[in-house]
N, CA, C and O of each residue as an XYZ file, in Angstrom:
348
protein
N      10.532    152.941     76.305
C      11.780    152.721     77.016
C      12.700    153.910     76.786
O      12.825    154.393     75.660
N      13.328    154.371     77.817
C      14.180    155.544     77.743
C      15.546    155.202     77.157
O      16.088    154.123     77.397
N      16.099    156.153     76.374
C      17.442    155.979     75.833
C      18.472    155.910     76.945
O      19.546    155.340     76.753
N      18.168    156.477     78.103
C      19.103    156.464     79.230
C      19.352    155.041     79.729
O      20.404    154.747     80.296
N      18.369    154.162     79.509
C      18.504    152.764     79.903
C      19.720    152.119     79.243
O      20.388    151.278     79.847
N      20.006    152.516     77.998
C      21.076    151.892     77.227
C      22.436    152.555     77.417
O      23.445    152.048     76.926
N      22.474    153.676     78.120
C      23.724    154.425     78.255
C      24.860    153.543     78.781
O      25.961    153.596     78.233
N      24.642    152.764     79.784
C      25.685    151.914     80.351
C      26.079    150.768     79.448
O      27.137    150.169     79.639
N      25.266    150.454     78.483
C      25.529    149.331     77.588
C      26.272    149.754     76.320
O      26.740    148.908     75.558
N      26.379    151.090     76.096
C      27.055    151.598     74.903
C      28.557    151.659     75.115
O      29.050    151.697     76.242
N      29.268    151.666     73.994
C      30.701    151.906     74.000
C      30.934    153.318     74.548
O      30.285    154.256     74.085
N      31.837    153.502     75.518
C      32.083    154.835     76.090
C      32.442    155.887     75.044
O      32.189    157.075     75.244
N      33.028    155.455     73.933
C      33.368    156.398     72.863
C      32.115    157.078     72.326
O      32.153    158.255     71.967
N      31.010    156.350     72.269
C      29.755    156.926     71.797
C      29.212    157.944     72.790
O      28.609    158.942     72.394
N      29.423    157.697     74.070
C      28.931    158.618     75.091
C      29.533    160.007     74.916
O      28.850    161.010     75.121
N      30.812    160.070     74.536
C      31.490    161.364     74.390
C      30.815    162.200     73.315
O      30.496    163.363     73.560
N      30.588    161.644     72.134
C      29.983    162.426     71.054
C      28.523    162.742     71.368
O      28.060    163.850     71.095
N      27.806    161.798     71.930
C      26.408    162.061     72.276
C      26.296    163.124     73.362
O      25.389    163.955     73.319
N      27.191    163.111     74.321
C      27.191    164.145     75.358
C      27.481    165.517     74.760
O      26.880    166.513     75.162
N      28.404    165.569     73.796
C      28.714    166.847     73.137
C      27.512    167.362     72.365
O      27.208    168.554     72.408
N      26.825    166.468     71.657
C      25.644    166.878     70.886
C      24.553    167.365     71.834
O      23.960    168.421     71.616
N      24.295    166.598     72.875
C      23.225    166.955     73.816
C      23.522    168.243     74.559
O      22.601    168.985     74.899
N      24.787    168.521     74.817
C      25.124    169.731     75.550
C      25.194    170.958     74.629
O      25.309    172.083     75.115
N      25.128    170.755     73.318
C      25.145    171.876     72.380
C      23.887    172.710     72.611
O      22.769    172.200     72.546
N      24.085    173.975     72.876
C      22.954    174.855     73.202
C      22.499    175.601     71.957
O      23.192    176.496     71.473
N      21.347    175.235     71.448
C      20.779    175.946     70.298
C      19.504    176.681     70.702
O      18.680    177.017     69.851
N      19.344    176.930     71.999
C      18.122    177.566     72.488
C      17.996    179.019     72.031
O      16.890    179.551     71.941
N      19.124    179.655     71.744
C      19.068    181.042     71.296
C      19.065    181.174     69.771
O      19.091    182.286     69.245
N      19.034    180.072     69.079
C      19.018    180.101     67.613
C      17.586    180.364     67.151
O      16.674    179.596     67.458
N      17.402    181.443     66.421
C      16.045    181.784     65.992
C      15.902    181.871     64.477
O      14.832    182.225     63.982
N      16.947    181.560     63.743
C      16.886    181.587     62.282
C      16.497    180.204     61.773
O      16.905    179.181     62.323
N      15.702    180.200     60.718
C      15.240    178.946     60.140
C      15.863    178.719     58.771
O      16.065    179.661     58.004
N      16.159    177.477     58.477
C      16.682    177.086     57.177
C      15.929    175.836     56.755
O      15.776    174.892     57.531
N      15.470    175.843     55.530
C      14.813    174.653     54.997
C      15.894    173.797     54.357
O      16.564    174.236     53.422
N      16.065    172.588     54.853
C      17.144    171.715     54.390
C      16.545    170.507     53.684
O      15.591    169.897     54.168
N      17.110    170.176     52.553
C      16.704    168.958     51.840
C      17.719    167.864     52.141
O      18.922    168.051     51.959
N      17.226    166.731     52.599
C      18.084    165.603     52.940
C      17.675    164.389     52.121
O      16.514    164.230     51.745
N      18.646    163.549     51.859
C      18.299    162.304     51.173
C      17.573    161.381     52.159
O      17.649    161.564     53.374
N      16.890    160.417     51.621
C      16.038    159.536     52.431
C      16.824    158.797     53.509
O      16.357    158.658     54.640
N      18.012    158.325     53.159
C      18.819    157.560     54.114
C      19.253    158.437     55.297
O      19.189    158.005     56.447
N      19.695    159.667     55.012
C      20.119    160.575     56.078
C      18.968    160.897     57.016
O      19.136    160.913     58.236
N      17.807    161.153     56.449
C      16.636    161.446     57.276
C      16.265    160.237     58.138
O      15.901    160.392     59.304
N      16.355    159.056     57.574
C      16.081    157.840     58.340
C      17.036    157.723     59.524
O      16.614    157.417     60.639
N      18.326    157.967     59.280
C      19.326    157.891     60.353
C      19.040    158.931     61.434
O      19.130    158.630     62.624
N      18.695    160.158     61.022
C      18.386    161.204     62.004
C      17.160    160.849     62.837
O      17.143    161.077     64.047
N      16.149    160.300     62.204
C      14.959    159.874     62.942
C      15.279    158.745     63.910
O      14.780    158.728     65.035
N      16.110    157.803     63.478
C      16.500    156.700     64.352
C      17.372    157.198     65.511
O      17.261    156.712     66.636
N      18.244    158.179     65.216
C      19.065    158.764     66.268
C      18.189    159.429     67.319
O      18.455    159.322     68.516
N      17.142    160.114     66.869
C      16.220    160.766     67.804
C      15.548    159.725     68.694
O      15.437    159.920     69.904
N      15.107    158.634     68.105
C      14.474    157.581     68.895
C      15.456    156.926     69.866
O      15.106    156.624     71.007
N      16.681    156.713     69.404
C      17.665    156.000     70.216
C      18.276    156.858     71.323
O      18.672    156.337     72.366
N      18.354    158.183     71.096
C      19.092    159.019     72.042
C      18.293    160.198     72.584
O      18.681    160.795     73.588
N      17.199    160.536     71.944
C      16.430    161.696     72.357
C      16.937    163.004     71.771
O      16.414    164.068     72.103
N      17.949    162.949     70.903
C      18.507    164.161     70.289
C      17.581    164.625     69.169
O      17.294    163.875     68.236
N      17.117    165.875     69.271
C      16.249    166.439     68.247
C      17.024    166.651     66.950
O      18.218    166.949     66.966
N      16.325    166.491     65.828
C      16.960    166.643     64.515
C      17.523    168.054     64.354
O      18.624    168.215     63.827
N      16.789    169.081     64.797
C      17.266    170.457     64.669
C      18.582    170.645     65.408
O      19.488    171.312     64.909
N      18.690    170.061     66.593
C      19.922    170.185     67.371
C      21.064    169.468     66.662
O      22.187    169.971     66.627
N      20.784    168.302     66.100
C      21.812    167.537     65.400
C      22.311    168.298     64.177
O      23.517    168.338     63.929
N      21.416    168.896     63.416
C      21.812    169.648     62.224
C      22.624    170.877     62.626
O      23.663    171.149     62.024
N      22.169    171.622     63.630
C      22.895    172.807     64.082
C      24.281    172.433     64.608
O      25.268    173.101     64.298
N      24.352    171.373     65.396
C      25.635    170.915     65.928
C      26.566    170.501     64.790
O      27.746    170.851     64.794
N      26.043    169.764     63.828
C      26.863    169.261     62.717
C      27.456    170.388     61.886
O      28.633    170.346     61.526
N      26.649    171.392     61.583
C      27.149    172.514     60.796
C      28.174    173.309     61.595
O      29.199    173.727     61.056
N      27.897    173.517     62.876
C      28.838    174.216     63.729
C      30.181    173.488     63.784
O      31.235    174.116     63.689
N      30.143    172.187     63.936
C      31.367    171.383     63.978
C      32.093    171.400     62.637
O      33.321    171.478     62.597
N      31.350    171.330     61.553
C      31.964    171.373     60.222
C      32.750    172.669     60.051
O      33.894    172.647     59.596
N      32.143    173.792     60.414
C      32.824    175.082     60.282
C      33.989    175.216     61.256
O      34.996    175.850     60.941
N      33.855    174.624     62.431
C      34.945    174.670     63.411
C      36.137    173.831     62.948
O      37.288    174.245     63.088
N      35.854    172.657     62.398
C      36.922    171.750     61.974
C      37.538    172.142     60.633
O      38.643    171.711     60.307
N      36.831    172.952     59.862
C      37.317    173.352     58.538
C      37.221    174.869     58.384
O      36.388    175.369     57.628
N      38.071    175.596     59.100
C      38.017    177.063     59.028
C      38.305    177.597     57.628
O      38.001    178.750     57.324
N      38.888    176.764     56.787
C      39.156    177.196     55.410
C      37.855    177.513     54.666
O      37.867    178.282     53.705
N      36.751    176.937     55.095
C      35.463    177.259     54.469
C      35.111    178.725     54.686
O      34.609    179.389     53.778
N      35.371    179.225     55.879
C      35.120    180.640     56.159
C      36.030    181.526     55.322
O      35.619    182.591     54.861
N      37.270    181.082     55.126
C      38.217    181.835     54.302
C      37.752    181.891     52.854
O      37.831    182.936     52.208
N      37.268    180.767     52.351
C      36.760    180.709     50.975
C      35.596    181.682     50.805
O      35.532    182.411     49.815
N      34.695    181.693     51.754
C      33.533    182.595     51.693
C      33.989    184.048     51.740
O      33.519    184.884     50.968
N      34.899    184.334     52.645
C      35.401    185.700     52.796
C      36.069    186.186     51.509
O      35.835    187.311     51.068
N      36.901    185.334     50.911
C      37.580    185.697     49.670
C      36.581    185.911     48.536
O      36.739    186.830     47.733
N      35.581    185.089     48.470
C      34.550    185.235     47.440
C      33.831    186.573     47.590
O      33.629    187.287     46.607
N      33.448    186.909     48.812
C      32.754    188.166     49.062
C      33.643    189.381     48.763
O      33.152    190.399     48.278
N      34.930    189.280     49.046
C      35.865    190.366     48.741
C      35.970    190.574     47.234
O      36.037    191.710     46.767
N      35.984    189.487     46.478
C      36.046    189.598     45.011
C      34.789    190.247     44.447
O      34.848    190.980     43.459
N      33.663    189.977     45.076
C      32.423    190.601     44.620
C      32.455    192.112     44.804
O      31.875    192.857     44.014
N      33.140    192.555     45.853
C      33.199    193.979     46.169
C      34.289    194.734     45.423
O      34.392    195.952     45.568
N      35.099    194.053     44.636
C      36.185    194.713     43.893
C      35.657    195.445     42.683
O      36.430    196.055     41.945
């Protein structure tokens, strides 16, 4: 059964975030990272893939991108750390 079947039955609020995740373009991403996840998180990601068709790689890339976008102070922390190394 297709996840599209359930689209009309979901809360519209869910459609917004799922549409943003699905429209996230990671086709030009060619770098690989090995990520360790706890069992519960991996279970949720696998269930999300079954329920929505969103690939785990896309979800991880989208999540990290959003984290950095919503918390630009992380980039500042990294930049300051690197500057201290070069002093």
